DRENPA-3360 file (N, C-alpha, C; in nm, 2 decimals, always signed):
BEGIN
1 = MLGFLGSL = +1.75/+0.90/+0.24/+1.75/+0.83/+0.37/+1.62/+0.84/+0.44 ~ +1.56/+0.96/+0.44/+1.43/+0.98/+0.50/+1.32/+0.89/+0.44 ~ +1.33/+0.88/+0.30/+1.23/+0.80/+0.23/+1.25/+0.65/+0.27 ~ +1.37/+0.61/+0.28/+1.40/+0.47/+0.32/+1.35/+0.44/+0.46 ~ +1.39/+0.53/+0.56/+1.36/+0.50/+0.70/+1.21/+0.51/+0.72 ~ +1.14/+0.61/+0.66/+1.00/+0.63/+0.67/+0.93/+0.51/+0.63 ~ +0.96/+0.45/+0.51/+0.90/+0.33/+0.45/+0.93/+0.21/+0.53 ~ +1.05/+0.21/+0.59/+1.09/+0.09/+0.68/+1.01/+0.09/+0.80;
9 = VAGLMTAV = +0.99/+0.20/+0.87/+0.90/+0.20/+0.99/+0.76/+0.16/+0.95 ~ +0.71/+0.22/+0.84/+0.57/+0.18/+0.80/+0.56/+0.03/+0.77 ~ +0.67/-0.02/+0.71/+0.66/-0.17/+0.68/+0.67/-0.25/+0.80 ~ +0.75/-0.21/+0.90/+0.76/-0.29/+1.02/+0.63/-0.29/+1.10 ~ +0.54/-0.20/+1.07/+0.41/-0.21/+1.14/+0.33/-0.33/+1.10 ~ +0.37/-0.39/+0.99/+0.31/-0.52/+0.95/+0.33/-0.63/+1.05 ~ +0.46/-0.63/+1.11/+0.49/-0.72/+1.21/+0.41/-0.69/+1.34 ~ +0.40/-0.57/+1.37/+0.32/-0.53/+1.49/+0.17/-0.58/+1.48;
17 = GATPILFG = +0.12/-0.56/+1.36/-0.02/-0.61/+1.33/-0.04/-0.76/+1.35 ~ +0.07/-0.83/+1.31/+0.06/-0.98/+1.32/+0.08/-1.03/+1.46 ~ +0.13/-0.95/+1.56/+0.16/-1.00/+1.69/+0.05/-1.07/+1.77 ~ -0.08/-1.03/+1.75/-0.18/-1.10/+1.83/-0.19/-1.25/+1.81 ~ -0.14/-1.30/+1.70/-0.15/-1.44/+1.68/-0.05/-1.52/+1.77 ~ +0.05/-1.45/+1.82/+0.14/-1.51/+1.91/+0.08/-1.54/+2.05 ~ -0.03/-1.47/+2.08/-0.10/-1.48/+2.20/-0.23/-1.55/+2.19 ~ -0.26/-1.59/+2.07/-0.39/-1.67/+2.05/-0.51/-1.58/+2.05;
25 = RLPSQGTR = -0.50/-1.45/+2.03/-0.62/-1.36/+2.04/-0.65/-1.31/+1.89 ~ -0.74/-1.38/+1.83/-0.77/-1.35/+1.69/-0.91/-1.28/+1.68 ~ -0.92/-1.17/+1.62/-1.05/-1.10/+1.60/-1.13/-1.18/+1.50 ~ -1.26/-1.15/+1.50/-1.36/-1.21/+1.41/-1.33/-1.17/+1.27 ~ -1.39/-1.25/+1.18/-1.38/-1.21/+1.03/-1.44/-1.07/+1.01 ~ -1.55/-1.04/+1.07/-1.61/-0.91/+1.05/-1.52/-0.80/+1.10 ~ -1.45/-0.82/+1.21/-1.36/-0.72/+1.26/-1.24/-0.70/+1.17 ~ -1.19/-0.82/+1.11/-1.08/-0.81/+1.02/-1.12/-0.74/+0.89;
33 = DLSLGFAA = -1.24/-0.76/+0.84/-1.29/-0.69/+0.72/-1.30/-0.54/+0.75 ~ -1.35/-0.50/+0.87/-1.36/-0.36/+0.90/-1.22/-0.30/+0.90 ~ -1.12/-0.37/+0.95/-0.99/-0.32/+0.96/-0.92/-0.30/+0.82 ~ -0.95/-0.40/+0.74/-0.90/-0.39/+0.60/-0.97/-0.28/+0.52 ~ -1.10/-0.26/+0.55/-1.17/-0.15/+0.49/-1.10/-0.02/+0.54 ~ -1.06/-0.01/+0.66/-0.99/+0.11/+0.71/-0.86/+0.13/+0.64 ~ -0.79/+0.02/+0.61/-0.67/+0.03/+0.54/-0.69/+0.09/+0.40 ~ -0.80/+0.04/+0.33/-0.83/+0.09/+0.20/-0.87/+0.24/+0.20;
41 = GVMLSGSF = -0.94/+0.28/+0.31/-0.97/+0.42/+0.32/-0.85/+0.51/+0.34 ~ -0.75/+0.46/+0.42/-0.62/+0.54/+0.43/-0.55/+0.55/+0.30 ~ -0.54/+0.44/+0.23/-0.47/+0.44/+0.10/-0.54/+0.53/+0.00 ~ -0.68/+0.53/+0.00/-0.75/+0.61/-0.10/-0.73/+0.75/-0.07 ~ -0.74/+0.79/+0.06/-0.72/+0.93/+0.09/-0.58/+0.98/+0.07 ~ -0.48/+0.89/+0.10/-0.35/+0.93/+0.08/-0.31/+0.94/-0.07 ~ -0.38/+0.86/-0.15/-0.35/+0.87/-0.30/-0.39/+1.01/-0.35 ~ -0.50/+1.06/-0.30/-0.55/+1.19/-0.36/-0.49/+1.31/-0.29;
49 = FSLIIPAL = -0.49/+1.31/-0.15/-0.45/+1.43/-0.08/-0.30/+1.44/-0.06 ~ -0.23/+1.33/-0.05/-0.09/+1.33/-0.03/-0.01/+1.31/-0.16 ~ -0.07/+1.26/-0.27/+0.01/+1.24/-0.39/-0.05/+1.31/-0.51 ~ -0.17/+1.29/-0.54/-0.23/+1.35/-0.67/-0.23/+1.50/-0.66 ~ -0.29/+1.55/-0.55/-0.30/+1.70/-0.54/-0.16/+1.77/-0.54 ~ -0.06/+1.71/-0.46/+0.07/+1.77/-0.47/+0.13/+1.76/-0.61 ~ +0.11/+1.65/-0.68/+0.16/+1.64/-0.81/+0.10/+1.74/-0.90 ~ -0.03/+1.77/-0.89/-0.09/+1.88/-0.97/-0.03/+2.01/-0.94;
57 = DTVETRTD = -0.01/+2.04/-0.81/+0.05/+2.17/-0.76/+0.19/+2.18/-0.82 ~ +0.27/+2.08/-0.82/+0.40/+2.08/-0.87/+0.41/+2.12/-1.01 ~ +0.33/+2.06/-1.10/+0.33/+2.09/-1.24/+0.28/+2.23/-1.27 ~ +0.18/+2.27/-1.19/+0.12/+2.40/-1.21/+0.22/+2.52/-1.19 ~ +0.31/+2.49/-1.10/+0.42/+2.60/-1.08/+0.51/+2.61/-1.19 ~ +0.51/+2.51/-1.28/+0.61/+2.51/-1.39/+0.55/+2.55/-1.53 ~ +0.42/+2.57/-1.53/+0.36/+2.60/-1.66/+0.24/+2.69/-1.64 ~ +0.20/+2.76/-1.74/+0.08/+2.85/-1.73/-0.04/+2.78/-1.79;
65 = SAVVPAAI = -0.02/+2.66/-1.85/-0.13/+2.59/-1.91/-0.21/+2.52/-1.81 ~ -0.34/+2.51/-1.83/-0.43/+2.44/-1.75/-0.45/+2.30/-1.79 ~ -0.41/+2.27/-1.91/-0.42/+2.13/-1.96/-0.30/+2.04/-1.92 ~ -0.18/+2.10/-1.93/-0.06/+2.02/-1.91/-0.06/+1.95/-1.77 ~ -0.09/+2.02/-1.66/-0.08/+1.95/-1.53/-0.18/+1.83/-1.53 ~ -0.30/+1.85/-1.57/-0.40/+1.74/-1.57/-0.36/+1.62/-1.66 ~ -0.30/+1.66/-1.78/-0.26/+1.55/-1.87/-0.14/+1.47/-1.81 ~ -0.04/+1.54/-1.75/+0.07/+1.47/-1.69/+0.03/+1.38/-1.58;
73 = VCAAILLG = -0.05/+1.43/-1.49/-0.09/+1.35/-1.37/-0.18/+1.23/-1.41 ~ -0.27/+1.26/-1.50/-0.36/+1.15/-1.55/-0.28/+1.04/-1.61 ~ -0.18/+1.08/-1.70/-0.10/+0.98/-1.76/-0.02/+0.90/-1.66 ~ +0.04/+0.97/-1.56/+0.12/+0.90/-1.46/+0.03/+0.80/-1.37 ~ -0.09/+0.84/-1.34/-0.18/+0.76/-1.27/-0.21/+0.63/-1.34 ~ -0.24/+0.64/-1.47/-0.27/+0.53/-1.55/-0.14/+0.44/-1.57 ~ -0.03/+0.50/-1.58/+0.10/+0.43/-1.59/+0.12/+0.34/-1.46 ~ +0.10/+0.41/-1.35/+0.11/+0.33/-1.22/+0.02/+0.22/-1.21;
81 = MGVLALMN = -0.11/+0.24/-1.25/-0.20/+0.13/-1.25/-0.16/+0.02/-1.35 ~ -0.12/+0.06/-1.46/-0.08/-0.04/-1.57/+0.04/-0.12/-1.53 ~ +0.14/-0.06/-1.46/+0.26/-0.14/-1.42/+0.22/-0.24/-1.31 ~ +0.13/-0.20/-1.22/+0.09/-0.30/-1.12/+0.00/-0.41/-1.18 ~ -0.08/-0.37/-1.28/-0.16/-0.47/-1.34/-0.07/-0.57/-1.42 ~ +0.04/-0.52/-1.48/+0.13/-0.61/-1.55/+0.20/-0.70/-1.46 ~ +0.25/-0.64/-1.34/+0.31/-0.73/-1.24/+0.22/-0.84/-1.19 ~ +0.09/-0.80/-1.18/-0.01/-0.90/-1.13/-0.03/-1.01/-1.23;
89 = EMLPHEHF = -0.02/-0.98/-1.36/-0.04/-1.08/-1.46/+0.09/-1.16/-1.48 ~ +0.21/-1.10/-1.47/+0.33/-1.17/-1.51/+0.39/-1.25/-1.39 ~ +0.38/-1.20/-1.27/+0.45/-1.27/-1.16/+0.36/-1.38/-1.10 ~ +0.41/-1.50/-1.09/+0.33/-1.60/-1.03/+0.30/-1.57/-0.88 ~ +0.18/-1.58/-0.84/+0.14/-1.55/-0.70/+0.01/-1.61/-0.67 ~ -0.03/-1.61/-0.54/-0.15/-1.67/-0.50/-0.21/-1.59/-0.38 ~ -0.34/-1.57/-0.39/-0.42/-1.51/-0.28/-0.50/-1.61/-0.21 ~ -0.50/-1.62/-0.08/-0.58/-1.71/-0.01/-0.73/-1.68/-0.04;
97 = GRGREGLE = -0.81/-1.78/-0.07/-0.95/-1.76/-0.10/-0.98/-1.74/-0.25 ~ -0.88/-1.69/-0.33/-0.90/-1.67/-0.47/-0.82/-1.75/-0.56 ~ -0.72/-1.82/-0.50/-0.64/-1.91/-0.59/-0.52/-1.84/-0.65 ~ -0.46/-1.91/-0.75/-0.34/-1.86/-0.81/-0.37/-1.76/-0.92 ~ -0.28/-1.66/-0.94/-0.29/-1.57/-1.05/-0.16/-1.55/-1.11 ~ -0.15/-1.48/-1.22/-0.02/-1.46/-1.29/+0.02/-1.59/-1.37 ~ +0.14/-1.59/-1.41/+0.20/-1.70/-1.48/+0.21/-1.83/-1.39 ~ +0.19/-1.94/-1.45/+0.20/-2.07/-1.37/+0.34/-2.10/-1.34;
105 = SASLRRVW = +0.36/-2.15/-1.22/+0.50/-2.18/-1.17/+0.49/-2.30/-1.07 ~ +0.50/-2.42/-1.13/+0.48/-2.54/-1.04/+0.60/-2.55/-0.94 ~ +0.71/-2.49/-0.97/+0.83/-2.51/-0.89/+0.83/-2.43/-0.76 ~ +0.74/-2.32/-0.75/+0.73/-2.24/-0.63/+0.64/-2.30/-0.53 ~ +0.68/-2.30/-0.40/+0.59/-2.34/-0.30/+0.48/-2.24/-0.28 ~ +0.37/-2.29/-0.22/+0.25/-2.20/-0.21/+0.28/-2.08/-0.12 ~ +0.36/-2.09/-0.02/+0.38/-1.98/+0.07/+0.46/-1.87/+0.00 ~ +0.55/-1.91/-0.09/+0.62/-1.81/-0.17/+0.53/-1.74/-0.27;
113 = LFIIAITI = +0.44/-1.81/-0.32/+0.34/-1.75/-0.41/+0.26/-1.64/-0.33 ~ +0.23/-1.67/-0.21/+0.16/-1.58/-0.13/+0.24/-1.46/-0.09 ~ +0.37/-1.48/-0.06/+0.46/-1.37/-0.03/+0.48/-1.28/-0.15 ~ +0.48/-1.33/-0.27/+0.49/-1.25/-0.39/+0.37/-1.17/-0.41 ~ +0.25/-1.22/-0.38/+0.13/-1.15/-0.38/+0.13/-1.03/-0.29 ~ +0.17/-1.05/-0.17/+0.18/-0.94/-0.07/+0.29/-0.84/-0.11 ~ +0.39/-0.88/-0.17/+0.50/-0.79/-0.21/+0.44/-0.70/-0.32 ~ +0.37/-0.75/-0.42/+0.30/-0.67/-0.52/+0.22/-0.57/-0.45;
121 = HNFPEGLA = +0.15/-0.61/-0.34/+0.06/-0.52/-0.27/+0.14/-0.41/-0.19 ~ +0.25/-0.45/-0.13/+0.32/-0.35/-0.04/+0.42/-0.26/-0.11 ~ +0.47/-0.30/-0.22/+0.57/-0.22/-0.29/+0.52/-0.08/-0.32 ~ +0.40/-0.06/-0.38/+0.36/+0.07/-0.41/+0.34/+0.16/-0.29 ~ +0.31/+0.10/-0.17/+0.30/+0.18/-0.05/+0.43/+0.24/-0.01 ~ +0.54/+0.15/-0.01/+0.67/+0.21/+0.01/+0.71/+0.31/-0.09 ~ +0.68/+0.29/-0.21/+0.71/+0.38/-0.32/+0.65/+0.52/-0.29 ~ +0.52/+0.51/-0.25/+0.45/+0.64/-0.22/+0.52/+0.72/-0.10;
129 = VGVGFASG = +0.56/+0.64/+0.00/+0.63/+0.71/+0.12/+0.76/+0.77/+0.07 ~ +0.84/+0.69/-0.01/+0.97/+0.74/-0.05/+0.95/+0.87/-0.14 ~ +0.86/+0.86/-0.23/+0.84/+0.98/-0.32/+0.79/+1.10/-0.24 ~ +0.70/+1.07/-0.14/+0.65/+1.18/-0.05/+0.76/+1.25/+0.02 ~ +0.86/+1.18/+0.08/+0.97/+1.24/+0.14/+1.06/+1.31/+0.05 ~ +1.07/+1.26/-0.08/+1.16/+1.32/-0.18/+1.10/+1.45/-0.23 ~ +0.97/+1.48/-0.20/+0.91/+1.59/-0.26/+0.96/+1.73/-0.20 ~ +1.04/+1.72/-0.10/+1.09/+1.85/-0.05/+1.14/+1.85/+0.09;
137 = DVKGGLPL = +1.05/+1.80/+0.18/+1.08/+1.80/+0.32/+1.01/+1.70/+0.40 ~ +1.02/+1.69/+0.53/+0.96/+1.59/+0.61/+0.81/+1.59/+0.60 ~ +0.75/+1.71/+0.58/+0.61/+1.72/+0.58/+0.55/+1.65/+0.46 ~ +0.63/+1.64/+0.35/+0.58/+1.57/+0.23/+0.55/+1.42/+0.25 ~ +0.63/+1.36/+0.34/+0.62/+1.22/+0.35/+0.57/+1.17/+0.49 ~ +0.57/+1.26/+0.59/+0.53/+1.22/+0.72/+0.38/+1.17/+0.73 ~ +0.29/+1.24/+0.67/+0.15/+1.19/+0.68/+0.13/+1.06/+0.61 ~ +0.20/+1.04/+0.50/+0.19/+0.91/+0.43/+0.26/+0.80/+0.51;
145 = AIGIGIQN = +0.37/+0.82/+0.57/+0.44/+0.72/+0.65/+0.35/+0.68/+0.77 ~ +0.29/+0.78/+0.84/+0.20/+0.75/+0.95/+0.08/+0.67/+0.91 ~ +0.01/+0.72/+0.80/-0.11/+0.66/+0.75/-0.09/+0.52/+0.70 ~ +0.02/+0.50/+0.62/+0.04/+0.37/+0.57/+0.09/+0.27/+0.68 ~ +0.16/+0.33/+0.78/+0.20/+0.25/+0.89/+0.08/+0.20/+0.97 ~ -0.02/+0.29/+0.99/-0.14/+0.25/+1.06/-0.22/+0.14/+0.98 ~ -0.23/+0.16/+0.85/-0.31/+0.06/+0.78/-0.23/-0.07/+0.76 ~ -0.10/-0.07/+0.78/-0.03/-0.20/+0.77/-0.06/-0.29/+0.89;
153 = VPEGLAVA = -0.11/-0.23/+1.00/-0.14/-0.32/+1.11/-0.25/-0.42/+1.08 ~ -0.37/-0.38/+1.03/-0.47/-0.49/+1.00/-0.42/-0.58/+0.88 ~ -0.34/-0.52/+0.79/-0.29/-0.61/+0.68/-0.20/-0.72/+0.74 ~ -0.11/-0.68/+0.83/-0.02/-0.78/+0.89/-0.10/-0.89/+0.96 ~ -0.21/-0.85/+1.03/-0.29/-0.95/+1.10/-0.36/-1.04/+1.00 ~ -0.41/-0.98/+0.89/-0.48/-1.06/+0.79/-0.38/-1.17/+0.73 ~ -0.26/-1.13/+0.70/-0.16/-1.22/+0.64/-0.13/-1.33/+0.74 ~ -0.11/-1.30/+0.87/-0.07/-1.40/+0.97/-0.19/-1.50/+0.99;
161 = VSLLGEGY = -0.31/-1.44/+1.00/-0.43/-1.53/+1.02/-0.44/-1.63/+0.90 ~ -0.42/-1.58/+0.78/-0.44/-1.66/+0.66/-0.33/-1.77/+0.66 ~ -0.21/-1.74/+0.71/-0.11/-1.84/+0.72/-0.14/-1.95/+0.82 ~ -0.20/-1.90/+0.94/-0.24/-2.00/+1.04/-0.34/-2.09/+0.98 ~ -0.44/-2.04/+0.90/-0.54/-2.12/+0.84/-0.48/-2.23/+0.74 ~ -0.36/-2.20/+0.69/-0.30/-2.30/+0.60/-0.21/-2.40/+0.68 ~ -0.21/-2.39/+0.81/-0.14/-2.49/+0.89/+0.00/-2.45/+0.94 ~ +0.04/-2.33/+0.92/+0.17/-2.28/+0.96/+0.16/-2.25/+1.11;
169 = GKWRAWGI = +0.27/-2.28/+1.18/+0.28/-2.24/+1.32/+0.28/-2.10/+1.35 ~ +0.24/-2.06/+1.47/+0.22/-1.91/+1.50/+0.35/-1.83/+1.48 ~ +0.47/-1.88/+1.52/+0.59/-1.81/+1.50/+0.63/-1.80/+1.35 ~ +0.61/-1.90/+1.28/+0.64/-1.90/+1.14/+0.55/-1.80/+1.06 ~ +0.42/-1.81/+1.10/+0.32/-1.72/+1.04/+0.36/-1.58/+1.07 ~ +0.39/-1.55/+1.19/+0.43/-1.41/+1.23/+0.56/-1.37/+1.15 ~ +0.65/-1.46/+1.14/+0.78/-1.42/+1.07/+0.76/-1.39/+0.92 ~ +0.67/-1.47/+0.86/+0.64/-1.45/+0.72/+0.57/-1.31/+0.70;
177 = AALTGLAE = +0.47/-1.29/+0.79/+0.40/-1.16/+0.78/+0.49/-1.04/+0.80 ~ +0.59/-1.06/+0.89/+0.68/-0.95/+0.91/+0.77/-0.93/+0.79 ~ +0.81/-1.04/+0.72/+0.89/-1.04/+0.60/+0.82/-0.96/+0.49 ~ +0.69/-0.98/+0.48/+0.62/-0.92/+0.36/+0.63/-0.76/+0.38 ~ +0.64/-0.71/+0.50/+0.65/-0.57/+0.51/+0.78/-0.51/+0.47 ~ +0.88/-0.59/+0.45/+1.01/-0.54/+0.41/+1.02/-0.50/+0.26 ~ +0.91/-0.53/+0.19/+0.90/-0.48/+0.05/+0.89/-0.33/+0.05 ~ +0.83/-0.27/+0.15/+0.81/-0.13/+0.15/+0.94/-0.04/+0.16;
185 = PIGGLLGA = +1.04/-0.07/+0.24/+1.16/+0.01/+0.23/+1.23/+0.00/+0.10 ~ +1.22/-0.11/+0.03/+1.28/-0.13/-0.10/+1.21/-0.03/-0.20 ~ +1.07/-0.03/-0.19/+1.00/+0.07/-0.27/+1.03/+0.21/-0.23 ~ +1.04/+0.24/-0.10/+1.07/+0.37/-0.05/+1.21/+0.42/-0.10 ~ +1.31/+0.33/-0.10/+1.44/+0.37/-0.14/+1.44/+0.40/-0.29 ~ +1.37/+0.32/-0.37/+1.37/+0.34/-0.51/+1.30/+0.47/-0.55 ~ +1.18/+0.49/-0.48/+1.11/+0.61/-0.52/+1.18/+0.74/-0.48 ~ +1.24/+0.74/-0.36/+1.32/+0.86/-0.32/+1.44/+0.88/-0.40;
193 = GIIALSEP = +1.51/+0.77/-0.44/+1.63/+0.78/-0.51/+1.61/+0.83/-0.65 ~ +1.50/+0.79/-0.72/+1.47/+0.84/-0.85/+1.44/+0.99/-0.85 ~ +1.36/+1.03/-0.75/+1.32/+1.17/-0.75/+1.45/+1.26/-0.71 ~ +1.53/+1.20/-0.62/+1.65/+1.28/-0.58/+1.74/+1.30/-0.70 ~ +1.75/+1.20/-0.79/+1.84/+1.21/-0.91/+1.78/+1.30/-1.02 ~ +1.65/+1.31/-1.02/+1.58/+1.38/-1.13/+1.46/+1.45/-1.08 ~ +1.48/+1.58/-1.03/+1.37/+1.65/-0.97/+1.25/+1.67/-1.06 ~ +1.27/+1.69/-1.19/+1.15/+1.70/-1.28/+1.06/+1.58/-1.28;
201 = LLPWGLAF = +1.11/+1.47/-1.23/+1.02/+1.35/-1.23/+0.93/+1.35/-1.11 ~ +0.94/+1.45/-1.02/+0.86/+1.45/-0.90/+0.71/+1.43/-0.93 ~ +0.64/+1.51/-1.01/+0.50/+1.49/-1.03/+0.47/+1.36/-1.09 ~ +0.55/+1.31/-1.18/+0.53/+1.18/-1.23/+0.54/+1.07/-1.13 ~ +0.64/+1.08/-1.04/+0.65/+0.98/-0.93/+0.54/+0.99/-0.83 ~ +0.49/+1.11/-0.79/+0.38/+1.12/-0.70/+0.25/+1.05/-0.76 ~ +0.22/+1.09/-0.89/+0.10/+1.03/-0.95/+0.11/+0.89/-0.98 ~ +0.23/+0.84/-1.02/+0.26/+0.70/-1.04/+0.23/+0.62/-0.92;
209 = AAGAMLYV = +0.28/+0.66/-0.80/+0.26/+0.59/-0.68/+0.11/+0.59/-0.64 ~ +0.04/+0.70/-0.67/-0.10/+0.71/-0.64/-0.17/+0.60/-0.73 ~ -0.14/+0.60/-0.86/-0.21/+0.50/-0.94/-0.18/+0.36/-0.90 ~ -0.06/+0.33/-0.86/-0.03/+0.19/-0.81/-0.11/+0.16/-0.69 ~ -0.12/+0.25/-0.59/-0.20/+0.23/-0.47/-0.35/+0.21/-0.51 ~ -0.40/+0.29/-0.60/-0.54/+0.28/-0.64/-0.57/+0.14/-0.70 ~ -0.47/+0.09/-0.78/-0.49/-0.04/-0.83/-0.51/-0.15/-0.72 ~ -0.42/-0.14/-0.62/-0.42/-0.23/-0.51/-0.56/-0.22/-0.44;
217 = ISHEIIPE = -0.60/-0.10/-0.41/-0.73/-0.08/-0.34/-0.84/-0.15/-0.42 ~ -0.85/-0.12/-0.55/-0.96/-0.18/-0.63/-0.95/-0.33/-0.65 ~ -0.83/-0.37/-0.68/-0.81/-0.51/-0.72/-0.80/-0.61/-0.61 ~ -0.74/-0.56/-0.50/-0.71/-0.65/-0.39/-0.79/-0.63/-0.26 ~ -0.78/-0.51/-0.21/-0.84/-0.49/-0.07/-0.99/-0.49/-0.07 ~ -1.05/-0.40/-0.15/-1.20/-0.40/-0.14/-1.27/-0.53/-0.17 ~ -1.23/-0.60/-0.28/-1.29/-0.73/-0.30/-1.27/-0.83/-0.19 ~ -1.15/-0.82/-0.12/-1.13/-0.91/+0.00/-1.22/-0.88/+0.11;
225 = THRSGHQK = -1.25/-0.75/+0.14/-1.33/-0.71/+0.25/-1.48/-0.75/+0.22 ~ -1.52/-0.77/+0.09/-1.66/-0.80/+0.06/-1.68/-0.95/+0.04 ~ -1.57/-1.03/+0.05/-1.58/-1.17/+0.02/-1.67/-1.25/+0.12 ~ -1.67/-1.20/+0.24/-1.73/-1.28/+0.35/-1.87/-1.22/+0.39 ~ -1.92/-1.13/+0.32/-2.05/-1.07/+0.35/-2.05/-0.96/+0.46 ~ -1.94/-0.90/+0.48/-1.93/-0.79/+0.58/-1.91/-0.65/+0.51 ~ -1.99/-0.63/+0.41/-1.98/-0.51/+0.33/-2.00/-0.38/+0.41 ~ -2.10/-0.39/+0.50/-2.13/-0.27/+0.58/-2.01/-0.23/+0.68;
233 = RATLGLSL = -1.95/-0.33/+0.74/-1.84/-0.30/+0.83/-1.72/-0.25/+0.75 ~ -1.70/-0.31/+0.63/-1.59/-0.27/+0.55/-1.61/-0.13/+0.50 ~ -1.73/-0.09/+0.47/-1.75/+0.05/+0.42/-1.74/+0.15/+0.54 ~ -1.78/+0.11/+0.66/-1.76/+0.19/+0.77/-1.61/+0.21/+0.80 ~ -1.53/+0.10/+0.79/-1.39/+0.11/+0.81/-1.32/+0.20/+0.70 ~ -1.37/+0.19/+0.58/-1.31/+0.27/+0.47/-1.34/+0.42/+0.50 ~ -1.46/+0.45/+0.54/-1.50/+0.59/+0.57/-1.41/+0.65/+0.68 ~ -1.39/+0.57/+0.79/-1.30/+0.61/+0.90/-1.16/+0.63/+0.86;
241 = GLVIMLFL = -1.11/+0.54/+0.78/-0.97/+0.55/+0.73/-0.95/+0.67/+0.64 ~ -1.05/+0.70/+0.56/-1.04/+0.81/+0.47/-1.03/+0.94/+0.54 ~ -1.12/+0.96/+0.64/-1.12/+1.09/+0.71/-1.00/+1.11/+0.80 ~ -0.96/+1.00/+0.86/-0.84/+1.01/+0.95/-0.72/+1.04/+0.87 ~ -0.70/+0.98/+0.76/-0.59/+1.01/+0.67/-0.59/+1.15/+0.62 ~ -0.71/+1.20/+0.59/-0.73/+1.34/+0.55/-0.69/+1.44/+0.66 ~ -0.73/+1.40/+0.78/-0.70/+1.49/+0.90/-0.55/+1.49/+0.92 ~ -0.48/+1.37/+0.91/-0.34/+1.37/+0.93/-0.27/+1.45/+0.82;
249 = DVWLG = -0.32/+1.44/+0.70/-0.25/+1.51/+0.59/-0.26/+1.66/+0.61 ~ -0.38/+1.71/+0.65/-0.40/+1.85/+0.67/-0.32/+1.90/+0.79 ~ -0.32/+1.82/+0.90/-0.26/+1.86/+1.02/-0.11/+1.86/+1.01 ~ -0.05/+1.75/+0.95/+0.09/+1.73/+0.95/+0.16/+1.78/+0.82 ~ +0.08/+1.79/+0.71/+0.14/+1.82/+0.58/+0.11/+1.97/+0.54;
% end
């Protein structure tokens, strides 16, 4: 339940981030790229400090070997990245500015292709929050829930602005942006449920979620922040997001 609720609150922050479009106040492209860079930094820091390191610690308590923990965590990271890469290849979807990816599907409207793309993006974030809460107590998932909730704000704005650019009305654009955040509680419920049913899968779940988020960072967010020539702002945002998430993890976790 904590995994579901934590990921639900984090996902709803997407709707909060999209709210400025209802009042006609849109930040510049450079500011949006800085914000998305911040989101990438939060996810990068969370992947290592809230997921990978706890996964290693969990395995180390169960074995005297120095090789087994590293091998399990590395395998789970690659598995998470591979599953996301497979979803990216198999599911028809579309990114504004980069065109269609995945299998062709002429029957799907363009907006649904975009929603599928954001769902692929958001699902591992919810998975990470759910697994974090399932790792033992509130402290395991609280930093991730807060950090991912914060980084969902600029993502929600980016989604809504992109939809406005495609000719959608402001209320419809806001509604679709809010809808994309609901992929996170689904991922949270799945992640927490699997770990609750089989506690030995905890390190695998933690590292798998980290790998899935790392794929999203590398394949989606960072390329998007560099597409319009605002690399310096994006890097500044990434740096700030990384250290803020690190601070939250140490303080709350």
